[in-house]
GUZARO-975977 format. One record per residue (C-alpha): x negated, y negated, z; residue in three letters. Coordinates in nm, 3 decimals, decimal comma. Example, Ala and Ser with C-alpha at 12.3 -4.5 7.8 and 13.67 -1.06 7.14 Angstrom:
REM residues 2
(site (-1,230; 0,450; 0,780); "ALA")
(site (-1,367; 0,106; 0,714); "SER")
END
This chain:
REM residues 391
(site (0,657; -0,025; -2,544); "MET")
(site (0,532; 0,184; -2,256); "GLY")
(site (0,206; -0,007; -2,232); "GLY")
(site (0,380; -0,346; -2,216); "LEU")
(site (0,639; -0,224; -1,966); "ALA")
(site (0,379; -0,081; -1,730); "ILE")
(site (0,157; -0,388; -1,773); "LEU")
(site (0,448; -0,596; -1,648); "SER")
(site (0,547; -0,375; -1,354); "SER")
(site (0,188; -0,311; -1,239); "THR")
(site (0,089; -0,678; -1,255); "MET")
(site (0,385; -0,752; -1,027); "ALA")
(site (0,232; -0,538; -0,753); "LYS")
(site (-0,143; -0,499; -0,804); "SER")
(site (-0,313; -0,687; -0,650); "PRO")
(site (-0,044; -0,956; -0,619); "ALA")
(site (0,225; -0,781; -0,414); "LEU")
(site (0,041; -0,706; -0,086); "PRO")
(site (-0,120; -1,049; -0,094); "LEU")
(site (0,217; -1,211; -0,171); "PHE")
(site (0,376; -1,023; 0,119); "ILE")
(site (0,102; -1,138; 0,356); "ARG")
(site (0,144; -1,498; 0,235); "SER")
(site (0,505; -1,478; 0,358); "LEU")
(site (0,375; -1,414; 0,710); "GLY")
(site (0,449; -1,040; 0,723); "VAL")
(site (0,247; -0,830; 0,972); "ALA")
(site (0,025; -0,545; 0,850); "GLU")
(site (0,251; -0,277; 0,997); "GLY")
(site (0,547; -0,403; 0,792); "THR")
(site (0,367; -0,465; 0,460); "VAL")
(site (0,404; -0,105; 0,349); "GLY")
(site (0,781; -0,098; 0,401); "PHE")
(site (0,833; -0,398; 0,172); "ILE")
(site (0,585; -0,269; -0,085); "ALA")
(site (0,763; 0,068; -0,092); "ALA")
(site (1,108; -0,080; -0,159); "ALA")
(site (1,082; -0,033; -0,536); "SER")
(site (0,952; 0,320; -0,503); "THR")
(site (1,238; 0,426; -0,277); "VAL")
(site (1,472; 0,343; -0,565); "VAL")
(site (1,300; 0,610; -0,772); "GLY")
(site (1,394; 0,875; -0,519); "ILE")
(site (1,762; 0,807; -0,583); "LEU")
(site (1,760; 0,707; -0,950); "VAL")
(site (1,505; 0,921; -1,137); "SER")
(site (1,698; 1,248; -1,127); "LEU")
(site (2,034; 1,096; -1,233); "PRO")
(site (1,854; 0,904; -1,509); "ALA")
(site (1,696; 1,225; -1,636); "GLY")
(site (2,030; 1,407; -1,629); "ILE")
(site (2,199; 1,117; -1,809); "LEU")
(site (1,934; 1,125; -2,083); "SER")
(site (1,999; 1,499; -2,126); "ASP")
(site (2,366; 1,417; -2,182); "MET")
(site (2,366; 1,099; -2,393); "ILE")
(site (2,015; 1,093; -2,541); "GLY")
(site (1,684; 0,939; -2,442); "ARG")
(site (1,704; 0,612; -2,642); "ARG")
(site (2,007; 0,464; -2,467); "ARG")
(site (1,867; 0,528; -2,123); "VAL")
(site (1,526; 0,386; -2,217); "ILE")
(site (1,694; 0,067; -2,342); "LEU")
(site (1,868; 0,025; -2,006); "ALA")
(site (1,533; 0,042; -1,827); "SER")
(site (1,382; -0,212; -2,067); "MET")
(site (1,651; -0,466; -1,975); "PHE")
(site (1,535; -0,447; -1,613); "VAL")
(site (1,169; -0,477; -1,716); "PHE")
(site (1,257; -0,795; -1,908); "ALA")
(site (1,458; -0,968; -1,633); "THR")
(site (1,313; -0,862; -1,295); "ALA")
(site (0,979; -1,052; -1,308); "PRO")
(site (1,149; -1,392; -1,324); "PHE")
(site (1,332; -1,323; -0,997); "LEU")
(site (1,002; -1,329; -0,803); "TYR")
(site (0,987; -1,701; -0,875); "LEU")
(site (1,294; -1,747; -0,652); "LEU")
(site (1,150; -1,562; -0,350); "VAL")
(site (1,085; -1,763; -0,033); "HIS")
(site (1,150; -1,501; 0,238); "ALA")
(site (1,058; -1,133; 0,289); "PRO")
(site (1,418; -1,011; 0,262); "TRP")
(site (1,450; -1,173; -0,080); "GLN")
(site (1,138; -0,994; -0,196); "LEU")
(site (1,285; -0,661; -0,083); "VAL")
(site (1,592; -0,718; -0,302); "LEU")
(site (1,380; -0,810; -0,604); "VAL")
(site (1,158; -0,505; -0,555); "ARG")
(site (1,465; -0,278; -0,537); "VAL")
(site (1,594; -0,416; -0,868); "TYR")
(site (1,252; -0,399; -1,033); "HIS")
(site (1,215; -0,039; -0,913); "GLY")
(site (1,506; 0,065; -1,134); "LEU")
(site (1,293; 0,004; -1,442); "ALA")
(site (1,012; 0,248; -1,371); "THR")
(site (1,248; 0,493; -1,199); "ALA")
(site (1,439; 0,530; -1,525); "ILE")
(site (1,159; 0,501; -1,781); "LEU")
(site (0,913; 0,744; -1,622); "GLY")
(site (1,107; 1,073; -1,639); "PRO")
(site (1,306; 0,991; -1,955); "VAL")
(site (1,008; 0,894; -2,169); "ALA")
(site (0,810; 1,198; -2,053); "MET")
(site (1,110; 1,421; -2,127); "ALA")
(site (1,124; 1,277; -2,479); "ALA")
(site (0,760; 1,375; -2,539); "VAL")
(site (0,813; 1,718; -2,382); "ALA")
(site (1,107; 1,775; -2,618); "ASP")
(site (0,885; 1,733; -2,921); "ILE")
(site (0,582; 1,944; -2,826); "PHE")
(site (0,545; 2,301; -2,705); "ASP")
(site (0,188; 2,375; -2,814); "ALA")
(site (-0,071; 2,132; -2,671); "ARG")
(site (0,203; 1,986; -2,451); "ARG")
(site (-0,032; 1,884; -2,171); "GLY")
(site (-0,258; 1,692; -2,408); "GLU")
(site (0,033; 1,520; -2,587); "ARG")
(site (0,202; 1,416; -2,264); "MET")
(site (-0,133; 1,292; -2,137); "ALA")
(site (-0,176; 1,079; -2,451); "TRP")
(site (0,159; 0,913; -2,386); "TYR")
(site (0,068; 0,860; -2,022); "SER")
(site (-0,269; 0,711; -2,120); "SER")
(site (-0,091; 0,471; -2,355); "ALA")
(site (0,114; 0,341; -2,063); "THR")
(site (-0,199; 0,330; -1,848); "MET")
(site (-0,362; 0,085; -2,088); "ILE")
(site (-0,111; -0,162; -1,949); "GLY")
(site (-0,177; -0,035; -1,598); "ARG")
(site (-0,555; -0,087; -1,611); "PHE")
(site (-0,526; -0,434; -1,765); "LEU")
(site (-0,273; -0,549; -1,507); "ALA")
(site (-0,492; -0,579; -1,191); "PRO")
(site (-0,763; -0,783; -1,361); "SER")
(site (-0,519; -1,012; -1,541); "VAL")
(site (-0,306; -1,041; -1,229); "GLY")
(site (-0,606; -1,116; -1,009); "GLY")
(site (-0,715; -1,398; -1,238); "LEU")
(site (-0,366; -1,549; -1,233); "LEU")
(site (-0,348; -1,571; -0,852); "ILE")
(site (-0,433; -1,925; -0,742); "LEU")
(site (-0,465; -1,920; -0,363); "GLY")
(site (-0,114; -1,843; -0,238); "ASN")
(site (0,046; -1,948; -0,567); "ASP")
(site (0,176; -1,641; -0,750); "PHE")
(site (0,397; -1,814; -1,008); "ARG")
(site (0,170; -1,756; -1,308); "TRP")
(site (0,150; -1,383; -1,231); "VAL")
(site (0,525; -1,340; -1,252); "TYR")
(site (0,568; -1,566; -1,555); "LEU")
(site (0,322; -1,350; -1,749); "VAL")
(site (0,502; -1,040; -1,611); "ASP")
(site (0,824; -1,171; -1,759); "GLY")
(site (0,672; -1,231; -2,102); "VAL")
(site (0,534; -0,874; -2,108); "ALA")
(site (0,875; -0,739; -2,006); "GLY")
(site (1,049; -0,929; -2,286); "LEU")
(site (0,799; -0,794; -2,539); "LEU")
(site (0,857; -0,439; -2,410); "ALA")
(site (1,231; -0,485; -2,463); "LEU")
(site (1,166; -0,608; -2,818); "ALA")
(site (0,957; -0,297; -2,888); "MET")
(site (1,221; -0,067; -2,738); "ALA")
(site (1,479; -0,202; -2,980); "LEU")
(site (1,261; -0,063; -3,261); "GLN")
(site (1,286; 0,295; -3,132); "LEU")
(site (1,451; 0,517; -3,395); "PRO")
(site (1,796; 0,657; -3,331); "ARG")
(site (1,802; 1,035; -3,308); "LEU")
(site (1,969; 1,237; -3,580); "SER")
(site (2,230; 1,489; -3,470); "GLN")
(site (1,980; 1,774; -3,515); "ASP")
(site (1,731; 1,598; -3,291); "GLN")
(site (1,998; 1,535; -3,029); "VAL")
(site (2,074; 1,906; -3,023); "ARG")
(site (1,703; 1,985; -3,002); "ALA")
(site (1,667; 1,758; -2,700); "SER")
(site (1,945; 1,945; -2,527); "GLY")
(site (2,195; 1,659; -2,493); "SER")
(site (2,468; 1,850; -2,676); "THR")
(site (2,425; 2,155; -2,452); "GLU")
(site (2,429; 1,946; -2,138); "MET")
(site (2,731; 1,751; -2,254); "GLY")
(site (2,946; 2,058; -2,323); "GLN")
(site (3,055; 2,105; -1,964); "SER")
(site (2,981; 2,002; -1,609); "TRP")
(site (2,963; 2,371; -1,525); "ARG")
(site (2,667; 2,417; -1,760); "ALA")
(site (2,495; 2,118; -1,607); "MET")
(site (2,543; 2,247; -1,252); "ARG")
(site (2,412; 2,587; -1,356); "SER")
(site (2,100; 2,437; -1,512); "ASP")
(site (2,037; 2,216; -1,208); "LEU")
(site (2,077; 2,513; -0,975); "ALA")
(site (1,814; 2,700; -1,176); "ALA")
(site (1,577; 2,404; -1,149); "LEU")
(site (1,613; 2,372; -0,774); "PHE")
(site (1,564; 2,746; -0,731); "ALA")
(site (1,232; 2,735; -0,918); "ASN")
(site (0,973; 2,749; -0,642); "GLY")
(site (0,674; 2,680; -0,866); "ALA")
(site (0,840; 2,371; -1,011); "LEU")
(site (0,923; 2,236; -0,667); "LEU")
(site (0,577; 2,314; -0,532); "ALA")
(site (0,419; 2,130; -0,823); "THR")
(site (0,649; 1,835; -0,760); "SER")
(site (0,538; 1,834; -0,395); "LEU")
(site (0,173; 1,839; -0,503); "ALA")
(site (0,233; 1,533; -0,719); "GLU")
(site (0,418; 1,371; -0,429); "ALA")
(site (0,109; 1,422; -0,212); "ALA")
(site (-0,108; 1,270; -0,484); "GLN")
(site (0,115; 0,965; -0,505); "TYR")
(site (0,137; 0,939; -0,126); "PHE")
(site (-0,239; 0,886; -0,135); "ALA")
(site (-0,212; 0,657; -0,437); "TYR")
(site (0,056; 0,446; -0,270); "GLY")
(site (-0,160; 0,415; 0,041); "PHE")
(site (-0,467; 0,312; -0,160); "VAL")
(site (-0,272; 0,073; -0,380); "GLU")
(site (-0,141; -0,126; -0,083); "VAL")
(site (-0,412; -0,105; 0,182); "PHE")
(site (-0,732; -0,093; -0,021); "LEU")
(site (-0,676; -0,449; -0,153); "PRO")
(site (-0,609; -0,574; 0,201); "ILE")
(site (-0,915; -0,390; 0,333); "TYR")
(site (-1,135; -0,530; 0,056); "MET")
(site (-1,000; -0,883; 0,105); "HIS")
(site (-0,981; -0,907; 0,484); "GLU")
(site (-1,262; -0,673; 0,595); "VAL")
(site (-1,514; -0,664; 0,309); "VAL")
(site (-1,439; -1,022; 0,205); "GLY")
(site (-1,404; -0,972; -0,171); "LEU")
(site (-1,219; -1,238; -0,372); "PRO")
(site (-0,895; -1,150; -0,552); "ALA")
(site (-1,057; -1,130; -0,897); "TRP")
(site (-1,313; -0,873; -0,779); "LYS")
(site (-1,039; -0,667; -0,616); "ILE")
(site (-0,855; -0,673; -0,947); "GLY")
(site (-1,156; -0,544; -1,138); "THR")
(site (-1,199; -0,256; -0,893); "LEU")
(site (-0,838; -0,149; -0,932); "LEU")
(site (-0,876; -0,181; -1,308); "THR")
(site (-1,175; 0,057; -1,292); "ALA")
(site (-0,957; 0,314; -1,120); "GLU")
(site (-0,690; 0,306; -1,388); "VAL")
(site (-0,948; 0,280; -1,669); "LEU")
(site (-1,111; 0,607; -1,563); "VAL")
(site (-0,770; 0,771; -1,529); "ALA")
(site (-0,660; 0,647; -1,871); "THR")
(site (-0,955; 0,770; -2,073); "PHE")
(site (-1,002; 1,098; -1,889); "SER")
(site (-0,637; 1,201; -1,886); "LYS")
(site (-0,606; 1,335; -2,245); "PRO")
(site (-0,919; 1,546; -2,196); "LEU")
(site (-0,784; 1,680; -1,868); "ASN")
(site (-0,453; 1,753; -2,039); "GLY")
(site (-0,631; 1,947; -2,314); "ARG")
(site (-0,834; 2,144; -2,060); "LEU")
(site (-0,522; 2,227; -1,860); "SER")
(site (-0,359; 2,354; -2,182); "ASP")
(site (-0,651; 2,592; -2,230); "ARG")
(site (-0,750; 2,688; -1,877); "MET")
(site (-0,430; 2,653; -1,674); "GLY")
(site (-0,253; 2,381; -1,477); "ARG")
(site (-0,314; 2,491; -1,119); "VAL")
(site (-0,696; 2,460; -1,110); "PRO")
(site (-0,685; 2,101; -1,233); "PHE")
(site (-0,413; 2,001; -0,989); "ILE")
(site (-0,605; 2,153; -0,698); "THR")
(site (-0,942; 2,009; -0,794); "LEU")
(site (-0,792; 1,666; -0,859); "GLY")
(site (-0,639; 1,657; -0,511); "LEU")
(site (-0,975; 1,748; -0,356); "LEU")
(site (-1,159; 1,477; -0,555); "VAL")
(site (-0,913; 1,216; -0,434); "ASP")
(site (-0,936; 1,336; -0,074); "ALA")
(site (-1,316; 1,304; -0,076); "ALA")
(site (-1,315; 0,957; -0,232); "SER")
(site (-1,048; 0,832; 0,009); "MET")
(site (-1,240; 0,952; 0,313); "ALA")
(site (-1,541; 0,745; 0,202); "LEU")
(site (-1,362; 0,423; 0,098); "MET")
(site (-1,346; 0,253; 0,442); "PRO")
(site (-1,710; 0,340; 0,502); "ARG")
(site (-1,823; 0,151; 0,192); "ALA")
(site (-1,913; -0,214; 0,235); "HIS")
(site (-2,060; -0,301; -0,105); "SER")
(site (-1,890; -0,375; -0,434); "TYR")
(site (-2,081; -0,103; -0,622); "LEU")
(site (-2,003; 0,167; -0,366); "ALA")
(site (-1,635; 0,077; -0,371); "LEU")
(site (-1,645; 0,072; -0,752); "PHE")
(site (-1,778; 0,431; -0,763); "ALA")
(site (-1,525; 0,559; -0,510); "LEU")
(site (-1,229; 0,389; -0,676); "VAL")
(site (-1,340; 0,532; -1,013); "ALA")
(site (-1,363; 0,880; -0,859); "ALA")
(site (-1,012; 0,839; -0,721); "PHE")
(site (-0,892; 0,752; -1,072); "GLY")
(site (-1,051; 1,071; -1,209); "LEU")
(site (-0,875; 1,284; -0,949); "GLY")
(site (-0,548; 1,107; -1,023); "LEU")
(site (-0,586; 1,190; -1,394); "ALA")
(site (-0,663; 1,557; -1,324); "MET")
(site (-0,348; 1,597; -1,116); "VAL")
(site (-0,100; 1,399; -1,322); "THR")
(site (-0,219; 1,534; -1,658); "ALA")
(site (-0,121; 1,880; -1,537); "SER")
(site (0,186; 1,837; -1,315); "THR")
(site (0,428; 1,693; -1,572); "SER")
(site (0,322; 1,946; -1,836); "ALA")
(site (0,357; 2,234; -1,586); "PHE")
(site (0,708; 2,119; -1,491); "VAL")
(site (0,802; 2,104; -1,861); "ALA")
(site (0,656; 2,453; -1,908); "ASP")
(site (0,875; 2,585; -1,628); "LEU")
(site (1,204; 2,431; -1,749); "SER")
(site (1,436; 2,470; -2,046); "LYS")
(site (1,426; 2,209; -2,320); "ARG")
(site (1,792; 2,124; -2,249); "SER")
(site (1,692; 2,027; -1,893); "THR")
(site (1,365; 1,845; -1,957); "HIS")
(site (1,523; 1,519; -1,847); "GLY")
(site (1,653; 1,669; -1,523); "ALA")
(site (1,322; 1,848; -1,461); "ALA")
(site (1,121; 1,529; -1,511); "MET")
(site (1,371; 1,343; -1,296); "GLY")
(site (1,322; 1,599; -1,019); "THR")
(site (0,945; 1,562; -1,045); "LEU")
(site (0,975; 1,183; -1,043); "SER")
(site (1,217; 1,172; -0,749); "SER")
(site (1,000; 1,394; -0,532); "ILE")
(site (0,691; 1,201; -0,643); "MET")
(site (0,858; 0,875; -0,539); "ASP")
(site (0,919; 1,015; -0,192); "ILE")
(site (0,543; 1,055; -0,164); "GLY")
(site (0,459; 0,718; -0,318); "GLN")
(site (0,704; 0,531; -0,095); "SER")
(site (0,586; 0,724; 0,211); "GLY")
(site (0,222; 0,631; 0,150); "GLY")
(site (0,262; 0,259; 0,223); "PRO")
(site (0,514; 0,310; 0,503); "MET")
(site (0,325; 0,578; 0,694); "VAL")
(site (-0,005; 0,414; 0,598); "GLY")
(site (0,103; 0,084; 0,752); "GLY")
(site (0,169; 0,257; 1,083); "LEU")
(site (-0,163; 0,444; 1,067); "LEU")
(site (-0,365; 0,132; 0,988); "VAL")
(site (-0,186; -0,078; 1,249); "ALA")
(site (-0,229; 0,190; 1,514); "GLY")
(site (-0,571; 0,338; 1,441); "PHE")
(site (-0,752; 0,109; 1,196); "GLY")
(site (-0,861; 0,151; 0,835); "TYR")
(site (-1,117; 0,429; 0,882); "LYS")
(site (-0,876; 0,653; 1,067); "ALA")
(site (-0,588; 0,571; 0,833); "GLY")
(site (-0,784; 0,663; 0,521); "PHE")
(site (-0,928; 0,966; 0,697); "GLY")
(site (-0,593; 1,108; 0,806); "TYR")
(site (-0,448; 1,077; 0,455); "VAL")
(site (-0,759; 1,241; 0,305); "ALA")
(site (-0,737; 1,531; 0,551); "ALA")
(site (-0,371; 1,588; 0,470); "GLY")
(site (-0,446; 1,586; 0,098); "LEU")
(site (-0,719; 1,847; 0,146); "THR")
(site (-0,494; 2,082; 0,342); "VAL")
(site (-0,210; 2,052; 0,093); "LEU")
(site (-0,437; 2,116; -0,206); "SER")
(site (-0,554; 2,444; -0,054); "LEU")
(site (-0,200; 2,551; 0,031); "LEU")
(site (-0,089; 2,469; -0,323); "TYR")
(site (-0,368; 2,673; -0,481); "ALA")
(site (-0,284; 2,967; -0,258); "TRP")
(site (0,092; 2,964; -0,303); "GLY")
(site (0,187; 2,829; -0,643); "VAL")
(site (0,029; 3,112; -0,845); "THR")
(site (0,254; 3,359; -0,665); "ARG")
(site (0,559; 3,140; -0,718); "LEU")
(site (0,481; 3,084; -1,087); "ALA")
(site (0,441; 3,457; -1,144); "ALA")
(site (0,799; 3,511; -1,029); "ARG")
(site (0,945; 3,214; -1,220); "ALA")
(site (1,091; 3,257; -1,574); "PRO")
(site (0,900; 3,087; -1,855); "ARG")
(site (1,165; 2,928; -2,079); "PRO")
(site (0,920; 2,738; -2,298); "SER")
(site (0,566; 2,774; -2,425); "HIS")
(site (0,315; 2,811; -2,140); "VAL")
(site (-0,053; 2,832; -2,237); "PRO")
END
C-alpha cells in the first residue's frame, strides 16, 4: 500500500512537476512556490491527523488518505493555468500529509526493540515506489505532454486504495495498546500529552534537524532537474534515472542505518547524514557530466537515509506510545516547514544569485545546523524523560 501510494505521489512531482510548471510559462523565481503548495498542507494537517489517529485508530485515518491518493492524480489532467495547479497540489498534499505520520506511528506502536530498523524497513518499502517514480515518470513525459504521467499516477493511487481496504481492523486490545483509548478518554488528557510533547526539547530539536534535511531535499528535488535540463542539457529520461539513483541508495541503505542507529545511537547518524548531504549539494552545480552528477545524487541519497532512519525512531523513543501519532505528526509538520521552504527560498536564491550560489548557501546552512544539533541535542536528550525503549 505504501509503495503504491508513494509511487503515485512521487511520479506526480519528480521530474514532471517542475517541468510541467515551466511549460505553463512560470518564471524560475515562482516555480518553488507552486511546487511547495502540497508540502505547505503538511504543516497544517500532519499533527491533527496524528492526533486523530491516536483517538480513533490508525486504519480509519489511513483510509481517508488513500481516497485522496486515488482521486488527486486525475485532476492534473484538467489543469491549464498555474492557479489551477496550485489547487490540485494542495488537495494532493493531503494524502502524504496524513499517511506519513500515521503509518509511522502504527509501526512505532508495534516495536520497542529494534524500532529504528523496523521503521526503516517500512520507510524503505514506501521508497521502492519513490525510486521507481522518477524513471517511470521521465519516460512518460512526451515533450510538454504530461497526460500519461498523471493517468499512470491515478492507476497507482487506485491500487493503493484497494490495498488499504485489506488492512486488518484492530482488536480492542490493540486499540488500547496504540493509545487511542487513553487519548479518547478526555480532552484534558490530550492537552496534557501535547504539552509534554512540545516541552520536549530533544524531540523538537530532532524535528528541526529533519526539517533542515528536507529543506535541502526540497531544494534539490525542484532545482536539480531544472539545472540538469536547462544548464547541463540532459534529457528528461536521464534526469529521471539520476533521481531514481538517489532514492535507490536511500532505500537500500536505510534499514542498515536504522539498525546501526539502534545499536550506536541516533544523534551520530543524524549529524553525519546532514554533513554528507551538505558536501554533495555544494558540489552538484560544479558537476557537468552525467557520471559526476550520478555519484553526487547517490551520495545525497545516502545522507538522506542516515538522517531519516534515525529521526523518526528517536522521536518515537522520546514519546509515549499513547502519543505516537501526535509525536509523528509534530515531526512531520515541522519537516514540512523545511520541505516547503526549500523550493520557495531556493527559487529566490537561484533567481538572485544563480545555481552555484543557491546550492552553496543551502549546503553551508546544513553544515552549521548539523554541528549545532550535535552540540545541543545530547544535553537536551539527557534531561528529557524516556517513556519507551531507547537503545
